[in-house]
C-alpha positions in Angstrom: -134.8 -110.9 44.7 -138.2 -112.3 45.6 -139.8 -111.1 48.8 -142.9 -113.0 49.9 -145.4 -111.4 52.3 -148.3 -113.2 54.0 -150.9 -110.8 52.8 -151.6 -108.1 50.2 -151.9 -105.6 53.1 -148.3 -106.4 54.1 -147.1 -105.9 50.5 -148.9 -102.5 50.5 -147.3 -101.5 53.8 -143.8 -102.4 52.5 -144.2 -100.5 49.3 -145.6 -97.4 51.0 -142.5 -97.4 53.3 -140.2 -97.7 50.2 -142.0 -94.8 48.5 -141.6 -92.7 51.6 -137.9 -93.5 51.9 -137.3 -92.7 48.2 -139.2 -89.4 48.5 -136.2 -88.3 50.6 -133.9 -88.5 47.5 -132.4 -85.1 46.6 -134.4 -85.0 43.3 -137.1 -87.7 43.6 -138.6 -88.9 40.3 -141.2 -91.7 40.5 -142.5 -93.8 37.7 -145.7 -95.6 38.9 -148.0 -98.3 37.5 -151.7 -97.7 37.5 -154.3 -100.3 38.1 -155.7 -102.3 40.9 -152.5 -103.9 42.3 -150.9 -100.7 43.7 -154.0 -98.9 44.9 -153.6 -99.9 48.6 -149.9 -98.9 48.5 -150.8 -95.4 47.2 -153.5 -95.0 49.8 -151.1 -95.9 52.6 -148.4 -93.6 51.2 -150.8 -90.7 50.8 -152.2 -91.3 54.4 -148.7 -90.8 55.9 -148.7 -87.3 57.3 -144.9 -87.1 57.2 -144.7 -87.2 53.4 -146.7 -84.1 52.8 -143.9 -81.7 53.9 -141.7 -83.1 51.1 -144.3 -84.0 48.4 -143.7 -80.7 46.5 -140.2 -81.8 45.5 -141.5 -85.0 43.8 -141.8 -85.4 40.0 -143.8 -88.1 38.4 -143.1 -89.5 34.9 -145.5 -91.6 33.0 -145.1 -95.3 32.5 -147.8 -95.9 29.9 -151.1 -94.8 28.4 -153.7 -96.1 26.0 -153.4 -94.6 22.5 -156.5 -92.6 21.6 -157.8 -92.3 25.2 -157.7 -88.8 26.7 -156.3 -88.4 30.2 -159.7 -87.1 31.5 -161.4 -90.4 30.4 -162.3 -92.9 33.1 -160.0 -95.9 32.5 -157.0 -93.9 31.3 -153.8 -94.6 33.1 -153.6 -90.9 34.1 -157.1 -90.9 35.5 -156.5 -94.0 37.6 -153.3 -92.6 39.1 -154.9 -89.2 39.6 -157.7 -90.9 41.6 -155.5 -93.2 43.5 -152.6 -90.9 44.3 -152.2 -87.5 42.6 -155.3 -86.0 44.0 -154.7 -87.4 47.5 -151.3 -85.8 47.9 -152.4 -82.6 46.0 -149.7 -82.8 43.3 -149.4 -79.7 41.2 -149.9 -80.6 37.5 -146.5 -79.2 36.8 -145.0 -82.0 38.8 -146.5 -84.6 36.5 -145.1 -85.4 33.0 -147.5 -87.9 31.4 -148.0 -89.4 28.0 -150.8 -87.8 26.0 -152.6 -90.7 24.4 -154.5 -88.3 22.1 -151.4 -86.5 20.8 -151.5 -86.2 17.0 -147.9 -87.6 16.8 -147.3 -90.4 19.3 -143.7 -90.8 18.3 -143.1 -87.2 19.3 -144.8 -88.0 22.7 -142.2 -90.7 23.1 -139.4 -88.3 22.4 -140.9 -85.7 24.8 -141.0 -88.2 27.7 -137.5 -89.7 26.8 -136.0 -86.2 27.0 -137.7 -85.6 30.3 -136.1 -88.7 31.7 -132.7 -87.7 30.3 -133.1 -84.5 32.4 -134.7 -86.1 35.4 -133.5 -89.7 35.9 -136.0 -92.0 37.5 -135.2 -92.7 41.2 -138.0 -95.0 42.1 -140.3 -97.2 40.0 -143.3 -99.3 41.0 -144.4 -101.8 38.4 -147.2 -104.3 38.2 -147.3 -107.5 36.1 -150.1 -108.1 33.6 -151.9 -111.5 33.2 -149.6 -112.2 30.3 -146.4 -111.1 32.1 -146.3 -107.6 30.6 -144.6 -104.6 32.3 -146.1 -101.3 31.5 -147.5 -102.0 28.0 -144.4 -104.0 26.9 -146.1 -107.1 25.7 -144.6 -110.7 25.4 -142.0 -110.8 22.6 -141.1 -107.1 22.8 -137.5 -106.1 22.7 -135.6 -104.6 25.7 -135.8 -101.0 24.6 -134.0 -98.0 26.2 -136.6 -95.6 24.9 -140.4 -95.1 24.8 -142.4 -96.6 22.0 -145.8 -97.1 20.5 -146.9 -100.7 20.8 -149.7 -103.0 19.5 -151.6 -104.4 22.4 -152.0 -108.2 22.9 -155.5 -109.7 22.9 -155.0 -110.5 26.6 -154.4 -106.9 27.4 -157.3 -105.6 25.3 -159.6 -108.0 27.1 -158.3 -107.6 30.7 -158.2 -103.8 30.4 -162.0 -103.5 29.8 -162.5 -103.7 33.5 -161.2 -100.2 33.8 -163.9 -98.8 31.5 -167.7 -98.5 32.1 -168.5 -99.6 28.6 -166.7 -101.7 25.9 -163.8 -99.6 24.6 -161.6 -100.1 21.6 -158.0 -100.5 22.6 -155.5 -101.3 19.9 -152.3 -99.6 20.8 -150.5 -98.1 23.7 -147.5 -95.9 24.4 -145.0 -97.1 27.0 -141.6 -96.7 28.5 -139.1 -99.3 27.4 -138.0 -102.1 29.7 -134.4 -100.8 29.8 -135.7 -97.4 31.0 -137.6 -99.1 33.8 -134.6 -101.2 34.8 -132.5 -98.1 34.7 -134.4 -96.6 37.6 -132.3 -96.3 40.8 -134.8 -98.6 42.6 -137.5 -100.8 41.2 -140.3 -102.8 42.9 -142.4 -105.2 41.0 -145.6 -105.9 42.9 -147.8 -109.0 42.2 -150.7 -110.0 44.5 -153.7 -112.2 44.4 -154.3 -115.8 43.4 -155.4 -114.8 39.9 -151.7 -113.9 39.3 -150.3 -117.2 40.6 -150.1 -118.8 37.2 -148.1 -116.0 35.6 -145.9 -115.8 38.6 -145.1 -119.5 38.2 -144.2 -118.9 34.6 -142.0 -115.9 35.4 -139.9 -117.8 38.0 -139.9 -121.4 36.7 -140.1 -121.2 32.9 -137.1 -119.2 31.4 -138.3 -120.2 27.9 -141.4 -118.1 28.3 -139.5 -114.9 27.4 -141.9 -112.7 29.3 -141.3 -109.0 29.8 -141.3 -109.4 33.6 -138.4 -111.9 33.3 -136.3 -109.1 31.8 -136.3 -107.5 35.3 -134.9 -110.5 37.0 -131.3 -110.7 38.3 -130.8 -107.0 39.2 -129.7 -106.1 42.7 -131.8 -103.0 42.8 -135.0 -104.7 41.6 -137.2 -106.8 44.0 -140.4 -108.7 43.3 -142.9 -108.2 46.2 -145.4 -111.0 46.2 -148.2 -112.0 48.6 -148.6 -115.6 49.6 -151.5 -116.1 47.1 -149.6 -114.9 44.1 -146.5 -116.9 45.3 -148.3 -120.2 46.0 -146.5 -122.2 43.3 -143.0 -120.9 44.2 -142.9 -120.8 48.0 -140.6 -123.9 48.0 -138.1 -122.4 45.6 
């Protein structure tokens, strides 16, 4: 389902409410996108005093990470989430199971995270959409995998991701959950905001031949796309 909100602020409010609601799950396990789109949602969630009594029961599982980039590096997916959420709600490191992009064997990292998800099924996922329609680091043309994998990054992703780093950084590969793992979450929100995303939003919802990763999340009752009016400007009449 598509839900269109007037502003990015309203999208963030709605997502923060959903995060709070799903924190009440008996065994909450969140899979969360990093980057600029969800920052306001995380800030609002962290600022809700009522969540802090229950935050110790939360587990976080990684969505993706840049291969070859350490989690302490500015621009890593871990570092962004730590800055935008983990540090704000004082998560214990033992609550966080995250890909290590510098592990000597990335295939074993995939297995480690997959086994964690087998033991701790994801109850809530918040995804963003890349400028090329990617989800996590699942790039256009990728298969619908039910396991984590090491992927080659598209030129679009390599270019856009430079904004997260202070200096030009070589990004060739990433490690990511599969689209089926994301879709298998009990609840999924895909957030897309801002006019810069209007073009890819139009492709997702009006061009089924595009075969974009984000399109693989359409048609599920438990998956909603939350858009602000700027991102949805080409589809408001649909």
